[in-house]
N, C-alpha and C positions, 0 to 999 in steps of 0.2 A: 769188400774192405773200404772203410771210409778214409779218404786221404786227408792228411794235414798239409796244407800248402806251404811252400817255402816263401821267403820274402820276395824272391824274384818272381815266382808264380803269381803271388798276390798283386805285385805291381803290374804285371801283364793283364791280369783280370780287371784291375782298376781301370786301365786304359781301354780295354774292351767295353767295360761298363760305361765309360764316358762317351765313347763313340755311339753306343746303342742308345743311351739317353738322349743325346743330341739328335740322332736320327728320328726317334719317336717324336720329339718336339717339332721337328720340321714336317714330318708326315702329318701330325695333328693339325698343323696350320693349313694343310691341303684338303682336309675333310670337309665336305659340303655337299648339299644336294646336287646331283648331276655328274659327280665323278664316279668312275668305275673302280671296283676293287682291283682289277688288273692294272689300271693306271697307278693306283696307290702302291702296289707291289713293285712296279718298275721304278717308281720314284724312290721307294725305300731302298732298293738295291743300289741305285746310282748314288744316293746320298751316303749310304754306308761305305761304299768303296771310295768315294771322294774324301771321306773323313779318315780313311786309312784302315778300315775294317774289312773283313771278309764275310760274306753271307753264308755262314756255316750250316744253316738249316736247308738251304737250297739243295735238293737232291737227296737229303737225308731220308732213308727208307723209301727212296724214289718219290718223295714229295715234289711236285712240279714247280712250286713257287719259292721265293725268298722268304715270304711271310705267310703264316696262316691268317687269313682274313675272314672272320666269322660274323655274320649279320643276324641280328634279332634272335631267333630261336636256336641258331647254331651255337653250341657251347664252345667248341674248339675245332681245329683242323679244316676250316673252310678254305677251299681252293680259290685263289684269286682268278678273276675272270673279267675280261673287258666288256662282257655283256651284262655283268651284274652291276647295275647302276644304283648308287645310293640315293635315297629320297628322304625328304623331310619327315622326321619322326623315327627314322631308323636308329639303332645303336650298332656300332661296329667295333669288334675287337681285333687288334693287330698284335700277333705273337711272333717273335722272331729272335734269332740269336746272332751275335757278332763274335767273330774270332779275331784276336789280335796276336800275331806271332804264336799261333797254336793254342791260345787259351780263350775260353768262351765266357760270354755273359748272355743271360736269357731274361727277357722282360716282355710283358704284355700290357697294353693299355686298351681300355674300352672307352669309346668316344660317342657322344651324342651327335646326331646329324640334324642340325636345325632345332626345331622345337619338338621335344619328346614328351611322352605321356608321363603321368605320375608313377605308373607301374615301372616304366623304364628308369626313371630317376631313382626309384626305390631299389631295384635290383643292382644298379650301378653303385649306389651308396653303400649298400650292405656288403657287396663284394670288396670294395675299396677299404671299408672300415675293418672287415674281417682280416684282410692282409695285415693291416697295421697292428691290430690286436695280437695276431700271431707273431709278427716281427718283434714285438716287445718281449716275447718269451725266448727269442733267439740269443740267449745269454750263456756264456761259458759257465758250466756248472749245472745248468738246467738239463732236462732230457728232451729228446725229440718229441715225445708226446705232449710236452707243455705247449709246443707250437700247434700240433695237430688238433688236440682237444679244444684249445682256445678258439681256433678258427671254426671248427664244426659246431661247437656249442653256441657260439655267437650267431652263426648263420641260422641255425634252427630256432634260436630264441626270437629271431626276426620274422619267422614264418616262411623262410625260403628253404629250398632244397639244396643239399650239398652233394655234388656229383662224386660218388665213391669209386667209380670205375677207372678214374685217372688221377694222377697225383704229381706233386713236385718231386724234386730229385737233387742229388748232389751234382756238382758241375765243376769243370776244370779243363783239362786237355781234351775231354770228351764232353758232349752236351749232357748225356744222361749217365750219371754215375751213382754209386751208393752214397747215401741211403735213399730209399724212397721216402717221400714226405707226404703222406696222406693228409686230407683235410677233415679228418674226423677222429674221434676219441679211439685210440688203439686198445684201451683198457690194459695197457702195460706201459712201463716207463720208456722203453726204447733206448737207443744209444745215448750216452752222456755227451752233451755238446762241449766241444773243446775249441780253444782259440786256434784259428787256421783252417777250420772247416768252412766250406762254402756251399750254400744251399740255394736252390731256386724254389721259392715258396710261391704257390699259385692257387689261390681259391678259385674254383670253378663252380658256379652256383646257378640255380634256376629260380624263377618266380613261383614255380609249382612243384611238380613231381621231380625227384632226383633220378628217376629211372631214365636211362638213355639208350639209344641204339645208333648204329652207323648207317648213314644215308646211302642212297643208291650209287653215289660216286665212289664209295669205298673209303671215304675220308671223313666227311662232315659228321660230327657227333651231335645228335639232336634229342631233346627230351621226348619221351614217349607221349606226353600230353601237349607238345608243341609250345610250351611256355617260353617267355622271354628268358634269356640267359646272359651271364656276364662272366668275364675272366679278367683277373688282374694279377700281375706277377712282377717280382723283382729278384735280383741276385743278391744274397746276403752273406757277408763275411762275418763269422763269429770272431770276436776279439775279447780280450780281457777287460775291455772298457765298454762292452755292450755291442749291439749289432751295428755293422756298417753297411749301408745300402749302396752297392756298387753301381747300380743301373739307374741312378737318379742324377740330374744335374745339381751339383752342390751349390 
């Protein structure tokens, strides 16, 4: 069942989103060649707590970190590690959730580390643009597939692969709630979007094949062809006046 959030719930999710957005900004300032993904994870958790949020992804499904930190070909679910040192030319995505008084916000950013290749710039831009094209469809009166198809069709039009094995989701008092929000055309309308729904919309794309597998650590999701990958996500509130992005600094 898809929840319609109350005014109180929305205000708590707005606050969670503000904390998460600020955390991402501060973590982004730390990203540079020579820092480890483990250091970034520790800094993210400390920052989140200092801002008044709770790291609700830590321990979720037994995941060991506060953030999923995925480098280069890893699409999602990279485990932070003090021995994984970022180097010039890498791209790194940081995916995490903040809870504020029991209500969550979920967002991912992908960052360039130093000077990156044209291929890295392309996959990052296509993923970012795909999110915003999908977000434009997050309007009361539209249907879920207006978001899904817009994202998938755009990504494929740019020659990139859209990962179909994982998807966005509803969010609120739990991180993963109804509905699932795939990043491809469902070939059906799906649920009608109504004011008060909150969705985590998150394109996950590759520069090559969309086929993926889970790595040896049981977490990292990697394209079968090892191509560069990107992930971008925000928490979106559906309103009568259009989408409100809860996980951005206003």
